[in-house]
C-alpha positions in Angstrom: -17.8 26.2 49.8 -14.6 26.2 47.7 -11.8 28.3 48.9 -10.5 31.3 46.9 -6.8 30.8 46.6 -4.5 33.8 47.0 -1.0 34.2 45.7 1.0 36.7 47.8 3.5 38.7 45.7 5.9 40.2 48.3 5.7 38.7 51.8 6.3 41.9 53.8 4.5 43.4 56.7 1.2 44.3 55.0 1.0 40.9 53.3 1.4 39.3 56.7 -1.4 41.5 58.0 -3.6 40.6 55.0 -3.0 36.9 55.5 -3.8 37.1 59.2 -7.0 39.0 58.6 -8.2 36.4 56.1 -8.4 34.0 59.1 -11.4 36.0 60.4 -13.5 35.0 57.3 -14.4 31.9 55.4 -13.7 31.0 51.8 -10.2 32.3 51.4 -6.8 30.6 51.6 -3.2 31.4 50.9 -2.3 29.1 48.0 1.2 30.4 47.3 3.7 33.1 48.0 6.4 34.6 45.8 9.5 36.5 46.8 12.8 37.2 45.1 14.2 35.3 48.1 13.0 31.7 48.4 13.9 31.8 52.1 11.6 34.7 52.7 8.8 33.0 50.8 9.3 29.8 52.7 9.2 31.7 56.0 5.9 33.3 55.1 4.5 29.9 53.9 5.5 28.2 57.1 3.3 30.7 59.0 0.4 31.2 56.6 0.5 28.2 54.3 0.8 27.9 50.6 3.6 27.0 48.2 6.8 29.0 48.4 8.2 30.4 45.1 11.6 32.0 44.7 10.5 34.4 42.0 7.5 36.4 41.0 7.4 34.7 37.6 7.0 31.3 39.3 4.2 32.7 41.4 2.1 34.1 38.6 2.5 30.9 36.7 1.1 28.8 39.6 -2.1 27.2 38.2 -3.6 26.8 41.7 -3.9 30.5 42.3 -7.2 32.4 41.7 -5.8 35.9 42.3 -2.6 37.7 43.1 -2.2 40.2 46.0 0.6 42.6 45.2 2.3 43.9 48.3 5.7 45.0 47.1 7.2 48.6 47.6 5.4 51.4 45.7 7.7 51.6 42.7 7.5 47.9 41.9 3.7 47.8 41.7 3.5 48.7 38.0 5.8 46.0 36.8 4.5 43.4 39.3 0.9 44.0 38.4 1.4 43.9 34.7 3.4 40.7 35.0 0.5 39.0 36.8 -2.1 40.4 34.5 -0.2 39.2 31.4 -0.2 35.8 33.0 -4.0 36.0 33.2 -4.1 36.4 36.9 -6.6 38.8 38.6 -4.8 41.3 40.8 -5.5 43.1 44.0 -2.8 45.7 44.3 -1.8 47.5 47.5 -2.2 51.2 47.8 -0.9 53.5 46.6 -1.8 51.7 43.4 1.1 53.2 41.5 3.6 56.0 41.8 1.8 58.3 39.3 -1.2 58.4 37.1 0.7 57.4 34.0 1.7 54.1 35.6 -1.8 53.6 37.0 -3.4 54.0 33.5 -0.9 51.5 32.1 -1.9 49.0 34.7 -5.6 49.5 34.0 -4.9 49.2 30.2 -3.2 45.9 30.8 -6.2 44.6 32.8 -8.5 45.7 30.0 -6.3 44.1 27.3 -6.1 40.8 29.2 -9.8 41.0 30.3 -8.7 40.3 33.9 -9.9 41.8 37.1 -7.8 44.5 38.8 -8.5 46.5 41.9 -6.6 48.9 44.2 -6.4 47.5 47.7 -7.7 50.7 49.3 -9.1 48.5 52.0 -10.9 51.3 53.9 -13.3 51.8 51.0 -14.7 48.3 51.7 -15.2 48.6 55.5 -18.6 48.5 57.0 -18.3 52.0 58.5 -17.3 53.5 55.1 -20.4 51.9 53.6 -22.4 53.6 56.3 -20.7 56.9 55.5 -21.8 56.6 51.9 -25.3 55.7 53.0 -25.5 58.7 55.4 -24.2 61.2 52.8 -26.6 59.8 50.1 -29.6 60.0 52.5 -29.3 63.8 52.5 -29.7 64.0 56.3 -26.6 66.2 56.4 -27.8 68.4 53.6 -25.4 69.4 50.8 -21.8 68.5 51.8 -19.7 71.7 52.1 -16.6 70.6 53.9 -14.4 67.7 54.8 -11.5 67.6 57.3 -9.3 64.5 57.4 -5.9 64.0 58.8 -3.5 61.1 58.9 -0.3 61.5 60.8 2.0 58.8 62.3 5.5 59.2 63.9 7.4 57.1 61.3 10.1 59.3 59.8 12.6 58.6 62.6 11.8 54.8 62.9 14.3 53.7 60.2 11.7 52.6 57.7 13.3 52.7 54.3 10.2 52.8 52.2 9.1 56.0 53.9 12.3 58.0 53.7 14.0 56.7 50.6 13.3 58.7 47.4 14.2 55.5 45.4 11.3 53.7 47.1 8.8 56.6 46.5 9.1 57.7 50.1 7.3 60.5 51.9 4.1 61.0 53.7 1.9 61.7 50.7 1.9 58.4 48.9 1.9 56.2 52.0 -0.3 58.1 54.4 -1.9 60.9 52.4 -3.7 58.5 50.2 -6.2 57.8 53.0 -7.6 61.3 53.4 -7.4 62.0 49.7 -9.3 58.8 48.8 -11.8 59.6 51.6 -12.5 63.0 50.1 -12.8 61.6 46.6 -15.4 59.0 47.8 -17.6 61.8 49.0 -17.0 64.8 46.8 -15.4 63.3 43.7 -12.7 65.1 41.7 -11.6 68.5 42.9 -11.6 71.4 40.4 -8.5 72.9 42.0 -5.8 71.9 44.5 -3.6 74.0 46.8 -0.9 72.3 48.7 2.2 73.0 50.8 4.8 70.7 52.2 7.8 70.4 54.6 10.5 68.3 52.9 13.0 66.0 54.5 16.8 66.4 53.9 16.4 63.5 51.4 13.9 65.4 49.4 10.6 63.6 50.2 7.7 65.2 52.0 7.7 64.9 55.7 4.4 66.8 56.1 1.9 68.0 53.5 -1.3 70.0 53.8 -3.8 70.3 51.0 -7.0 72.2 50.2 -9.2 70.5 47.6 -11.9 72.8 46.1 -14.9 71.5 44.2 -17.3 73.0 41.7 -20.2 73.0 44.1 -18.3 75.3 46.5 -17.2 72.6 48.9 -13.7 72.3 50.2 -11.7 69.4 51.7 -8.9 70.3 54.1 -6.5 67.3 54.2 -3.3 66.9 56.1 -0.7 64.1 56.3 2.5 63.8 58.2 5.1 61.2 59.0 6.8 63.3 61.6 4.3 63.1 64.5 1.2 61.2 65.6 -2.0 63.1 65.0 -5.6 62.2 66.0 -6.4 60.6 62.6 -10.0 61.7 62.6 -12.4 62.8 59.8 -15.3 65.2 59.7 -17.9 65.6 56.9 -20.1 68.7 57.3 -23.2 69.7 55.5 -25.8 72.4 55.8 -27.9 70.5 58.3 -25.2 68.9 60.5 -22.0 66.8 60.5 -20.6 63.3 60.6 -17.5 62.8 62.8 -15.4 59.6 62.6 -13.3 58.8 65.6 -9.7 57.7 65.6 -8.6 56.0 63.4 -11.0 57.1 60.7 -9.8 54.8 57.9 -9.8 51.8 60.3 -13.0 50.3 61.6 -14.1 53.1 63.9 -17.0 54.5 65.8 -18.7 57.6 64.5 -21.8 59.8 65.0 -24.1 62.2 63.2 -24.8 65.5 64.9 -27.5 67.6 63.4 -28.2 71.3 63.9 -31.2 70.5 66.0 -29.0 68.9 68.6 -29.9 65.3 67.9 -27.0 62.8 68.0 -27.0 59.4 66.3 -24.2 57.1 67.4 -22.7 54.4 65.2 -20.4 52.3 67.6 -17.8 49.9 66.2 -17.6 46.3 67.4 -15.3 45.2 64.6 -12.8 42.4 65.3 -9.6 42.2 63.2 -7.5 44.5 61.1 -10.0 45.3 58.3 -8.2 43.9 55.3 -10.6 41.0 54.6 -13.6 42.9 53.2 -11.6 44.0 50.2 -10.5 40.4 49.7 -14.2 39.2 49.8 -15.3 42.0 47.4 -12.5 41.1 45.0 -13.4 37.4 45.2 -17.0 38.3 44.2 -15.8 40.4 41.3 -13.6 37.6 40.0 -16.2 34.9 40.4 -18.9 37.1 38.7 -16.7 37.6 35.7 -16.4 41.3 36.2 -13.1 43.1 35.8 -13.5 46.1 38.2 -15.1 47.2 41.4 -18.2 49.4 41.5 -17.1 50.7 44.9 -13.7 51.7 43.6 -13.6 51.8 39.8 -10.5 52.0 37.6 -11.4 55.6 36.9 -11.6 56.4 40.6 -8.1 54.9 41.1 -6.6 56.8 38.2 -8.3 60.1 39.1 -7.0 59.8 42.7 -3.5 59.3 41.3 -3.9 62.4 39.1 -4.8 64.4 42.2 -1.7 63.1 44.0 0.4 64.0 40.9 -0.9 67.5 41.1 0.0 67.7 44.8 3.5 66.3 44.1 4.0 68.9 41.3 3.0 71.7 43.7 5.3 70.6 46.5 8.2 69.7 44.2 8.2 66.0 45.0 9.8 64.1 42.1 11.4 60.6 42.4 14.7 59.9 40.8 13.4 57.0 38.8 10.7 59.1 37.0 11.3 60.5 33.6 
């Protein structure tokens, strides 16, 4: 079986986790890595393989690459992705896909124009337990879904992580951590008809903690919270008329879960997953590219843009505006 050759654009922590997780599956290889620092690219290549490039332009021009994985800071995604798409390279772009919906739409438009595959690397969507969640909800065993509760909190604000606290890097809990509960709710209930949100801001003007209520036209609600101040259980609950599904910590990672029905019956779904969980999105994207498709059916371009629109609404309500935005 021929290997699918990845070009890594931005050799940071998440790119290293991605490359490591690929070692748990067959048919994928790191073909090249690009950084604005050749030394950083070489360091990554020494560990994970591939050709080291000292610029993103050199990376996207590498003829031996089947796709580009964009893992740079949030504000750089737009330009990096469009650079690769214009070079004819399929792109898997880290979440959050962009800083706002306008950027996200421009990226999607570039993919359509170049007829090249593009997908948001919301890796949780492609995990086995998320597929089981979709199956359980679709089966109707829970009845009509009426509420979702999901939280994502990590103690990160006091850890000296620039991308989380710096407004110039689109910092804050919402884009980095809140994307998980928001994307989870969207997977199950689609687009909300109204959003109510409140936040606690840091002294640098990004959100330290944000709580949201998404309301839907069928009467359902999603109560979603995110914080970078403290560690939280990071669990999720999907409740319907006939029972509920609870996902253990950490809900967006491979996790055990169970269905508890009103009649008292309990069905367990234990997790025996090995690895981080980043490889399923890679395999899914490989299949998309090799089939000649340009977007995922699990997470469509419209899904990604719609989720960014919801995040734009939350940001507007909590007064989170980045200095580089118009």
